[in-house]
N, CA, C and O of each residue as an XYZ file, in Angstrom:
728
protein
N       0.872     -1.208      0.030
C      -0.085     -0.087     -0.089
C       0.866      1.217      0.017
O       1.779      1.225      0.844
N       0.618      2.391     -0.895
C       1.503      3.368     -0.949
C       0.788      4.466     -0.342
O      -0.426      4.544     -0.529
N       1.409      5.353      0.386
C       0.851      6.790      0.809
C       1.511      7.761      0.283
O       2.708      7.699      0.005
N       0.680      8.872      0.080
C       1.235     10.018     -0.564
C       1.859     10.917      0.691
O       1.673     10.630      1.874
N       2.524     11.900      0.287
C       3.218     12.689      1.305
C       2.139     13.419      2.252
O       2.268     13.536      3.470
N       1.249     13.807      1.625
C      -0.026     14.364      2.332
C      -0.614     13.456      3.249
O      -0.870     13.875      4.378
N      -0.917     12.073      2.894
C      -1.314     11.228      3.846
C      -0.448     10.889      5.014
O      -0.939     10.583      6.100
N       1.020     10.950      4.765
C       1.868     10.768      5.785
C       1.781     11.884      6.896
O       1.832     11.644      8.102
N       1.647     13.103      6.346
C       1.551     14.386      7.171
C       0.317     14.149      7.995
O       0.357     14.340      9.210
N      -0.701     13.772      7.436
C      -1.953     13.768      8.210
C      -2.069     12.676      9.217
O      -2.864     12.804     10.149
N      -1.273     11.528      9.084
C      -1.052     10.539     10.024
C      -0.316     10.950     11.215
O      -0.601     10.637     12.371
N       0.685     11.700     10.819
C       1.696     12.338     11.917
C       0.904     13.333     12.768
O       1.123     13.460     13.973
N       0.060     13.973     12.167
C      -0.500     15.079     12.905
C      -1.596     14.386     13.803
O      -1.724     14.866     14.930
N      -2.369     13.368     13.476
C      -3.200     12.612     14.021
C      -2.568     11.919     15.248
O      -3.170     11.869     16.321
N      -1.404     11.413     15.076
C      -0.659     10.810     16.063
C      -0.199     11.825     17.183
O      -0.198     11.531     18.379
N       0.187     13.032     16.684
C       0.504     13.991     17.626
C      -0.458     14.547     18.498
O      -0.267     14.861     19.673
N      -1.756     14.672     17.694
C      -3.037     15.094     18.486
C      -3.414     13.929     19.551
O      -3.870     14.162     20.670
N      -3.208     12.913     19.136
C      -3.679     11.635     20.032
C      -2.656     11.704     21.509
O      -3.068     11.287     22.591
N      -1.502     12.205     21.343
C      -0.666     12.056     22.394
C      -0.631     13.510     23.263
O       0.232     13.803     24.090
N      -1.690     14.275     22.901
C      -1.899     15.387     23.767
C      -2.198     14.997     25.096
O      -3.053     14.137     25.305
N      -1.499     15.615     26.124
C      -1.815     15.183     27.417
C      -1.714     16.362     28.383
O      -1.603     17.516     27.968
N      -1.754     16.043     29.711
C      -1.846     17.189     30.739
C      -0.423     17.290     31.115
O      -0.148     16.759     32.191
N       0.583     17.874     30.446
C       1.802     17.950     30.911
C       2.211     19.101     31.805
O       1.387     20.012     31.892
N       3.303     19.216     32.462
C       3.526     20.450     33.376
C       3.887     21.701     32.556
O       4.401     21.679     31.438
N       3.563     22.752     33.234
C       3.540     24.092     32.528
C       4.782     24.498     31.764
O       4.771     25.229     30.773
N       6.019     23.872     32.403
C       7.156     24.184     31.695
C       7.665     23.340     30.492
O       8.734     23.567     29.925
N       6.823     22.367     30.160
C       7.200     21.508     28.940
C       6.487     21.915     27.792
O       5.369     22.427     27.853
N       7.187     21.671     26.610
C       6.598     22.184     25.485
C       6.352     20.857     24.466
O       7.176     19.944     24.426
N       5.299     20.857     23.765
C       5.176     19.727     22.774
C       6.281     19.397     21.825
O       6.953     20.317     21.360
N       6.510     18.214     21.516
C       7.461     17.811     20.601
C       7.157     18.328     19.303
O       6.017     18.117     18.890
N       8.001     19.002     18.535
C       7.766     19.407     17.272
C       8.303     18.345     16.183
O       9.422     17.834     16.238
N       7.350     18.092     15.194
C       7.705     17.041     14.313
C       7.590     17.831     13.072
O       6.616     18.535     12.804
N       8.814     17.654     12.202
C       8.818     18.256     10.912
C       8.642     17.344      9.776
O       9.375     16.357      9.724
N       7.906     17.512      9.004
C       7.587     16.689      7.801
C       7.867     17.440      6.487
O       7.418     18.549      6.197
N       8.662     16.684      5.748
C       8.910     17.207      4.363
C       7.966     16.711      3.495
O       8.088     15.536      3.148
N       6.942     17.441      3.024
C       6.007     16.884      2.195
C       6.548     16.736      0.697
O       5.873     16.091     -0.105
N       7.607     17.250      0.357
C       8.244     17.085     -0.981
C       9.035     15.826     -0.993
O       9.442     15.441     -2.089
N       9.310     15.129      0.068
C       9.976     13.945      0.286
C       9.342     12.737     -0.723
O       8.132     12.512     -0.741
N      10.062     12.180     -1.344
C       9.538     11.093     -2.354
C       9.440      9.760     -1.696
O       8.900      8.847     -2.321
N       9.918      9.553     -0.473
C       9.890      8.356      0.136
C       8.424      7.777      0.407
O       7.463      8.492      0.691
N       8.384      6.443      0.286
C       7.187      5.920      0.529
C       7.129      5.122      1.784
O       8.181      4.586      2.133
N       6.153      4.972      2.458
C       6.155      4.229      3.748
C       5.028      3.166      3.652
O       3.909      3.343      3.170
N       5.508      2.073      4.177
C       4.694      0.722      3.980
C       3.973      0.532      5.481
O       4.718      0.321      6.438
N       2.747      0.594      5.658
C       2.022      0.252      6.756
C       2.051     -1.239      7.085
O       1.521     -1.929      6.214
N       2.496     -1.835      8.032
C       2.643     -3.077      8.247
C       1.668     -3.510      9.392
O       1.725     -2.860     10.436
N       0.790     -4.531      9.299
C       0.016     -5.001     10.214
C      -0.311     -6.443     10.115
O      -0.010     -7.080      9.105
N      -0.888     -6.956     11.080
C      -1.093     -8.450     11.029
C      -2.593     -8.662     11.553
O      -2.903     -8.187     12.645
N      -3.436     -9.302     10.861
C      -4.814     -9.478     11.375
C      -4.747    -10.851     12.404
O      -4.446    -11.993     12.057
N      -5.072    -10.444     13.596
C      -5.140    -11.582     14.641
C      -6.470    -12.229     14.705
O      -6.565    -13.422     14.995
N      -7.521    -11.476     14.439
C      -8.907    -12.108     14.798
C      -9.933    -11.387     13.764
O      -9.789    -10.225     13.386
N     -10.912    -12.182     13.391
C     -11.879    -11.599     12.517
C     -13.344    -12.015     13.216
O     -13.664    -13.184     13.431
N     -14.124    -10.928     13.514
C     -15.293    -11.047     14.164
C     -16.485    -10.925     13.291
O     -16.891     -9.790     13.040
N     -17.103    -11.971     12.792
C     -18.121    -11.665     11.845
C     -19.370    -11.059     12.415
O     -19.791    -11.477     13.494
N     -20.004    -10.081     11.753
C     -20.986     -9.387     12.360
C     -22.444    -10.006     12.071
O     -22.742    -10.481     10.975
N     -23.220     -9.955     13.045
C     -24.621    -10.687     12.670
C     -25.292     -9.875     11.551
O     -25.260     -8.644     11.544
N     -25.881    -10.587     10.635
C     -26.490     -9.961      9.585
C     -27.956    -10.537      9.396
O     -28.113    -11.716      9.078
N     -28.978     -9.715      9.591
C     -30.354    -10.195      9.308
C     -30.943     -8.898      8.712
O     -30.225     -7.927      8.475
N     -32.299     -8.912      8.473
C     -33.138     -7.897      7.950
C     -32.969     -6.616      8.704
O     -32.897     -5.566      8.066
N     -32.907     -6.617      9.884
C     -32.782     -5.350     10.684
C     -31.360     -4.856     10.915
O     -31.173     -3.740     11.398
N     -30.348     -5.667     10.578
C     -28.825     -5.080     10.722
C     -28.059     -5.248      9.448
O     -26.836     -5.370      9.507
N     -28.694     -5.264      8.287
C     -27.646     -5.295      7.079
C     -27.004     -3.994      6.912
O     -27.638     -2.944      7.016
N     -25.729     -4.051      6.650
C     -24.859     -2.799      6.436
C     -24.545     -2.725      4.980
O     -24.000     -3.638      4.358
N     -24.980     -1.406      4.394
C     -24.726     -1.110      3.160
C     -23.396     -0.541      2.769
O     -22.791     -0.772      1.722
N     -23.044      0.198      3.712
C     -21.737      1.000      3.348
C     -21.163      1.457      4.678
O     -21.825      2.264      5.331
N     -20.022      1.032      5.134
C     -19.325      1.483      6.388
C     -18.711      2.922      6.169
O     -17.719      3.076      5.456
N     -19.288      3.883      6.758
C     -18.745      5.478      6.711
C     -17.678      5.419      7.584
O     -16.555      5.774      7.225
N     -17.953      4.938      8.886
C     -16.968      5.082      9.936
C     -17.140      3.898     10.947
O     -18.185      3.248     10.960
N     -16.172      3.645     11.735
C     -16.184      2.490     12.685
C     -15.549      2.835     13.902
O     -14.506      3.485     13.843
N     -16.051      2.474     15.077
C     -15.529      2.882     16.249
C     -15.671      1.750     17.126
O     -16.628      0.987     16.995
N     -14.653      1.555     18.151
C     -14.872      0.465     19.138
C     -14.783      1.074     20.614
O     -13.860      1.840     20.891
N     -15.721      0.738     21.524
C     -15.550      1.071     22.735
C     -16.301      0.251     23.679
O     -17.444     -0.093     23.377
N     -15.746     -0.120     24.864
C     -16.397     -0.770     25.854
C     -16.919     -2.153     25.412
O     -18.045     -2.539     25.724
N     -16.140     -2.816     24.744
C     -16.545     -4.240     23.982
C     -17.653     -4.176     23.016
O     -18.372     -5.153     22.802
N     -17.822     -2.889     22.353
C     -18.955     -2.912     21.405
C     -18.378     -2.168     20.077
O     -17.519     -1.289     20.154
N     -18.909     -2.587     18.926
C     -18.399     -1.924     17.731
C     -19.711     -1.033     17.098
O     -20.855     -1.484     17.035
N     -19.318      0.276     16.660
C     -20.298      1.174     16.401
C     -19.867      1.377     14.909
O     -18.725      1.693     14.577
N     -20.978      1.147     13.992
C     -20.892      1.395     12.526
C     -21.894      2.520     12.058
O     -23.074      2.575     12.404
N     -21.314      3.327     11.297
C     -22.075      4.476     10.853
C     -22.281      4.091      9.288
O     -21.281      4.023      8.574
N     -23.438      3.866      8.805
C     -23.650      3.867      7.290
C     -24.574      5.028      6.866
O     -25.792      4.938      7.022
N     -24.053      6.003      6.387
C     -24.831      7.373      6.343
C     -25.306      7.275      4.806
O     -26.138      8.128      4.495
N     -24.964      6.486      3.917
C     -25.319      6.534      2.568
C     -26.638      5.567      2.292
O     -27.694      6.031      1.862
N     -26.455      4.250      2.576
C     -27.463      3.424      2.272
C     -28.509      3.048      3.460
O     -29.728      3.162      3.338
N     -27.932      2.642      4.475
C     -28.883      2.382      5.702
C     -29.202      3.627      6.518
O     -30.065      3.521      7.390
N     -28.662      4.666      6.347
C     -28.757      5.922      7.029
C     -29.035      5.695      8.601
O     -30.008      6.133      9.215
N     -28.054      4.976      9.090
C     -28.275      4.630     10.559
C     -26.806      4.488     11.272
O     -25.772      4.367     10.616
N     -26.847      4.516     12.498
C     -25.717      4.092     13.289
C     -26.081      2.810     13.908
O     -27.231      2.732     14.341
N     -25.308      1.788     14.029
C     -25.436      0.572     14.514
C     -24.538      0.070     15.497
O     -23.341      0.306     15.334
N     -24.948     -0.653     16.594
C     -24.021     -0.933     17.572
C     -24.185     -2.685     17.675
O     -25.256     -3.290     17.638
N     -22.878     -3.262     17.806
C     -22.839     -4.763     17.815
C     -21.935     -4.977     19.108
O     -21.133     -4.140     19.522
N     -22.177     -6.217     19.684
C     -21.391     -6.497     20.864
C     -20.019     -7.129     20.430
O     -19.727     -7.225     19.238
N     -19.230     -7.534     21.384
C     -17.869     -7.872     21.067
C     -17.785     -9.293     20.205
O     -16.804     -9.618     19.536
N     -18.938    -10.035     20.343
C     -18.994    -11.275     19.443
C     -19.641    -10.909     18.142
O     -19.895    -11.827     17.361
N     -19.933     -9.689     17.821
C     -20.587     -9.493     16.476
C     -22.031     -9.555     16.600
O     -22.667     -9.371     15.563
N     -22.654     -9.773     17.649
C     -24.164     -9.807     17.671
C     -24.777     -8.389     17.693
O     -24.333     -7.547     18.474
N     -25.728     -8.133     16.900
C     -26.485     -6.970     16.790
C     -27.241     -6.534     18.058
O     -28.041     -7.290     18.610
N     -26.964     -5.280     18.508
C     -27.795     -4.816     19.548
C     -28.916     -3.878     19.234
O     -30.070     -4.133     19.579
N     -28.576     -2.762     18.563
C     -29.461     -1.809     18.128
C     -29.054     -0.842     17.008
O     -27.856     -0.772     16.730
N     -29.920     -0.108     16.357
C     -29.577      0.839     15.469
C     -30.534      1.982     15.592
O     -31.659      1.846     16.075
N     -29.988      3.280     15.077
C     -30.897      4.399     15.273
C     -32.038      4.228     14.153
O     -31.921      3.607     13.096
N     -33.033      4.836     14.567
C     -34.352      4.740     13.649
C     -34.328      6.054     12.789
O     -33.812      7.130     13.092
N     -35.029      5.703     11.611
C     -35.223      6.811     10.563
C     -36.481      7.604     10.965
O     -37.520      7.009     11.252
N     -36.389      8.917     10.985
C     -37.626      9.730     11.248
C     -37.319     11.235     11.849
O     -36.186     11.707     11.948
N     -38.471     11.864     12.211
C     -38.141     13.213     12.706
C     -38.667     13.336     14.158
O     -38.883     14.448     14.639
N     -38.887     12.107     14.910
C     -39.308     12.043     16.079
C     -38.103     12.139     17.108
O     -36.940     12.175     16.706
N     -38.407     12.176     18.343
C     -37.422     12.121     19.467
C     -36.575     10.918     19.305
O     -37.089      9.800     19.309
N     -35.087     11.124     19.138
C     -34.169     10.236     18.926
C     -34.085      9.576     17.608
O     -33.245      8.701     17.401
N     -34.961      9.983     16.674
C     -34.681      9.614     15.215
C     -33.861     10.424     14.463
O     -33.717     11.623     14.701
N     -33.269      9.782     13.492
C     -32.344     10.532     12.516
C     -32.894     10.381     11.101
O     -33.542      9.430     10.663
N     -32.473     11.623     10.390
C     -32.879     11.665      8.860
C     -31.561     11.290      7.958
O     -31.527     10.406      7.101
N     -30.501     12.141      8.331
C     -29.340     12.148      7.557
C     -28.019     12.276      8.536
O     -27.396     13.303      8.806
N     -27.762     10.849      9.014
C     -26.661     10.894      9.923
C     -25.219     11.241      9.168
O     -24.926     10.710      8.097
N     -24.573     11.949      9.671
C     -23.279     12.541      8.828
C     -22.038     12.208      9.503
O     -21.012     12.044      8.842
N     -22.050     12.084     10.897
C     -20.802     11.676     11.675
C     -21.131     11.410     13.225
O     -22.149     11.845     13.762
N     -20.275     10.740     13.802
C     -20.455     10.308     15.044
C     -19.130     10.158     15.835
O     -18.072      9.974     15.234
N     -19.191     10.235     17.147
C     -18.010     10.055     18.048
C     -18.587      9.583     19.400
O     -19.746      9.688     19.803
N     -17.502      9.033     20.013
C     -17.974      8.446     21.385
C     -17.212      9.226     22.448
O     -15.984      9.306     22.405
N     -17.987      9.837     23.461
C     -17.410     10.453     24.604
C     -17.174      9.450     25.540
O     -18.049      9.078     26.323
N     -15.839      8.901     25.505
C     -15.498      7.768     26.415
C     -15.482      8.039     27.762
O     -15.712      7.149     28.581
N     -15.195      9.362     28.137
C     -15.397      9.686     29.561
C     -16.645      9.672     30.195
O     -16.796      9.389     31.384
N     -17.727     10.035     29.257
C     -19.151     10.124     29.830
C     -19.920      8.745     29.377
O     -21.021      8.455     29.845
N     -19.326      8.035     28.551
C     -19.982      6.860     27.979
C     -21.182      7.214     27.180
O     -22.257      6.640     27.356
N     -20.995      8.225     26.236
C     -22.164      8.830     25.564
C     -21.758      8.792     24.070
O     -20.600      9.056     23.748
N     -22.640      8.485     23.213
C     -22.564      8.478     21.771
C     -23.098      9.714     21.255
O     -24.179     10.139     21.662
N     -22.384     10.346     20.348
C     -22.780     11.617     19.881
C     -22.905     11.596     18.336
O     -21.932     11.488     17.590
N     -24.098     11.701     17.953
C     -24.358     11.583     16.399
C     -24.886     12.755     15.739
O     -25.954     13.217     16.139
N     -24.255     13.305     14.754
C     -24.614     14.576     14.037
C     -25.513     14.114     12.883
O     -25.171     13.212     12.118
N     -26.820     14.851     12.781
C     -27.520     14.606     11.697
C     -27.799     15.804     10.854
O     -28.510     16.710     11.288
N     -27.226     15.844      9.573
C     -26.894     16.954      8.790
C     -28.267     17.639      8.303
O     -28.285     18.835      8.009
N     -29.336     16.886      8.235
C     -30.462     17.481      7.893
C     -31.158     18.137      9.095
O     -31.664     19.253      8.985
N     -31.180     17.501     10.141
C     -31.807     18.151     11.472
C     -30.956     19.272     11.973
O     -31.435     20.103     12.744
N     -29.577     19.340     11.526
C     -28.571     20.212     12.080
C     -28.505     20.276     13.557
O     -28.598     21.306     14.224
N     -28.317     18.944     14.049
C     -28.293     18.677     15.512
C     -27.518     17.593     15.844
O     -27.406     16.653     15.057
N     -26.938     17.608     16.974
C     -26.157     16.511     17.517
C     -27.240     15.824     18.506
O     -27.924     16.482     19.290
N     -27.302     14.544     18.382
C     -28.173     13.601     19.144
C     -27.178     12.856     20.001
O     -26.093     12.471     19.566
N     -27.664     12.640     21.440
C     -26.714     11.896     22.390
C     -27.546     10.651     22.593
O     -28.774     10.649     22.679
N     -26.806      9.655     22.656
C     -27.244      8.204     23.005
C     -26.403      7.552     23.968
O     -25.209      7.847     24.024
N     -26.983      6.569     24.843
C     -26.116      5.833     25.699
C     -25.516      4.909     24.835
O     -25.845      4.857     23.650
N     -24.455      3.994     25.439
C     -23.684      3.100     24.446
C     -24.550      1.985     23.909
O     -24.040      1.205     23.104
N     -25.880      1.822     24.293
C     -26.571      0.851     23.604
C     -27.604      1.541     22.567
O     -28.605      0.971     22.134
N     -27.231      2.769     22.259
C     -28.023      3.693     21.546
C     -29.460      3.967     21.910
O     -30.336      4.106     21.055
N     -29.691      4.045     23.325
C     -30.991      4.629     23.783
C     -30.905      6.185     23.794
O     -29.934      6.773     24.270
N     -31.823      6.727     23.320
C     -31.686      8.232     23.024
C     -31.647      8.927     24.424
O     -32.295      8.475     25.368
N     -30.934      9.941     24.515
C     -30.784     10.909     25.690
C     -31.289     12.271     25.470
O     -32.155     12.807     26.161
N     -30.677     12.808     24.438
C     -31.232     14.475     24.096
C     -30.532     14.776     22.810
O     -29.708     14.060     22.241
N     -30.992     15.960     22.433
C     -30.640     16.699     21.126
C     -30.111     18.117     21.508
O     -30.464     18.710     22.527
N     -29.199     18.615     20.555
C     -28.571     19.883     20.783
C     -28.530     20.419     19.271
O     -27.869     19.810     18.430
N     -29.180     21.455     18.983
C     -29.318     21.978     17.647
C     -28.079     22.780     17.376
O     -27.509     23.365     18.297
N     -27.599     22.830     16.011
C     -26.454     23.368     15.493
C     -26.853     24.272     14.287
O     -27.066     23.729     13.203
N     -26.971     25.701     14.428
C     -27.321     26.380     13.292
C     -26.291     26.773     12.462
O     -25.224     27.111     12.975
N     -26.458     26.786     11.047
C     -25.423     27.152     10.045
C     -24.054     26.408     10.158
O     -22.952     26.948     10.067
N     -24.296     25.112     10.365
C     -22.901     24.213     10.695
C     -23.212     22.981     10.022
O     -24.209     22.348     10.369
N     -22.460     22.569      9.090
C     -22.403     21.283      8.599
C     -21.176     20.478      8.851
O     -20.139     20.689      8.222
N     -21.299     19.410      9.912
C     -20.300     18.696     10.378
C     -19.987     17.379      9.444
O     -20.838     16.523      9.205
N     -18.769     17.349      9.003
C     -18.286     16.319      8.128
C     -17.773     15.048      8.931
O     -18.004     13.889      8.586
N     -17.143     15.375      9.901
C     -16.385     14.432     11.074
C     -16.262     15.112     12.281
O     -16.217     16.341     12.337
N     -16.196     14.265     13.405
C     -15.978     14.791     14.756
C     -15.335     13.788     15.596
O     -15.359     12.582     15.351
N     -14.717     14.366     16.668
C     -14.068     13.518     17.705
C     -14.012     14.076     18.974
O     -14.223     15.285     19.068
N     -13.771     13.436     19.955
C     -13.729     14.015     21.372
C     -12.304     14.210     21.784
O     -11.494     13.284     21.738
N     -11.994     15.431     22.192
C     -10.684     15.664     22.765
C     -10.827     15.989     24.350
O     -11.969     15.984     24.812
N      -9.867     16.236     25.103
C     -10.026     16.244     26.489
C     -10.884     17.339     27.026
O     -11.068     18.358     26.362
N     -11.403     17.171     28.175
C     -12.248     17.978     28.816
C     -13.686     18.340     28.139
O     -14.253     19.432     28.123
N     -14.054     17.253     27.655
C     -15.422     17.378     26.942
C     -15.505     18.345     25.702
O     -16.596     18.813     25.377
N     -14.467     18.615     25.078
C     -14.360     19.428     23.956
C     -14.507     18.537     22.672
O     -13.906     17.467     22.571
N     -15.355     19.042     21.670
C     -15.687     18.393     20.552
C     -14.914     19.053     19.449
O     -15.005     20.256     19.204
N     -14.118     18.181     18.769
C     -13.204     18.728     17.600
C     -14.077     18.246     16.313
O     -14.363     17.065     16.117
N     -14.436     19.250     15.519
C     -15.070     18.928     14.343
C     -14.499     19.412     13.184
O     -13.827     20.444     13.179
N     -14.731     18.697     12.128
C     -14.460     19.057     10.691
C     -15.603     19.560     10.042
O     -16.464     18.693      9.893
N     -15.897     20.668      9.607
C     -17.005     21.265      9.199
C     -17.003     22.303      8.085
O     -15.925     22.771      7.717
N     -18.112     22.677      7.544
C     -18.294     23.874      6.746
C     -19.204     24.683      7.477
O     -20.186     24.184      8.025
N     -18.897     26.140      7.536
C     -19.736     27.048      8.202
C     -20.368     27.978      7.269
O     -19.650     28.717      6.595
N     -21.612     28.016      7.164
C     -22.334     28.988      6.199
C     -22.845     30.040      7.111
O     -23.637     29.740      8.004
N     -22.394     31.376      6.917
C     -22.772     32.492      7.664
C     -24.192     33.037      7.150
O     -24.940     33.702      7.866
N     -24.496     32.651      5.727
C     -25.749     33.200      5.316
C     -26.218     32.216      4.357
O     -25.461     31.381      3.862
N     -27.607     32.310      4.053
C     -28.104     31.519      2.934
C     -27.573     31.633      1.686
O     -27.460     30.667      0.930
N     -27.200     32.872      1.382
C     -26.447     33.255      0.001
C     -25.316     32.456     -0.174
O     -25.151     31.805     -1.206
N     -24.313     32.455      1.003
C     -23.107     31.825      0.696
C     -23.458     30.182      0.695
O     -22.630     29.435      0.175
N     -24.380     29.756      1.133
C     -24.791     28.304      1.204
C     -25.056     27.996     -0.317
O     -24.502     27.122     -0.984
N     -25.988     28.867     -0.719
C     -26.499     28.493     -2.230
C     -25.282     28.721     -3.271
O     -25.264     28.091     -4.328
N     -24.406     29.519     -2.982
C     -23.095     29.752     -3.860
C     -22.279     28.557     -3.819
O     -21.685     28.097     -4.794
N     -22.275     28.025     -2.528
C     -21.383     26.778     -2.387
C     -22.124     25.576     -3.126
O     -21.479     24.817     -3.849
N     -23.347     25.438     -2.949
C     -23.964     24.270     -3.483
C     -24.043     24.456     -4.987
O     -23.989     23.425     -5.656
N     -24.152     25.510     -5.561
C     -24.195     25.809     -7.078
C     -22.883     25.938     -7.667
O     -22.766     26.176     -8.869
């Protein structure tokens, strides 16, 4: 598998962000310099130790895995294109639950991104059409909703102290939104 220089830079940035910690006030973060013009290719080596087949039946068929995360012996799979839901499976691959389609409490229309707040054991799912973050417990039981105006979240993750890191497009006006779409 070959990686471009940009891919390598992104991987290094992600690793450096994941190592952010609570260091003493006199220490500085390590600076990692990356030469994006370097033509070296890196090979990612890994070994598959175990395969867990996921349960498949009419209620938990997966069309397209958009994002996958694991926490507390559970697998969370987002299929935002075909199934339009977030699904949770136990450590043995048995289906537990999925989000439901609709406009009612705890239902989603266009799930776009999710993350798990591992400190609070809460799953946060962003619905692009509802412009809202929906919170669920680890078994996907609905907890609450928080609206987000003029924000289109593409992906998100939790960083320390309950801060949500998002990759998004922000539209300050309907005119700019229409210009972007057209």
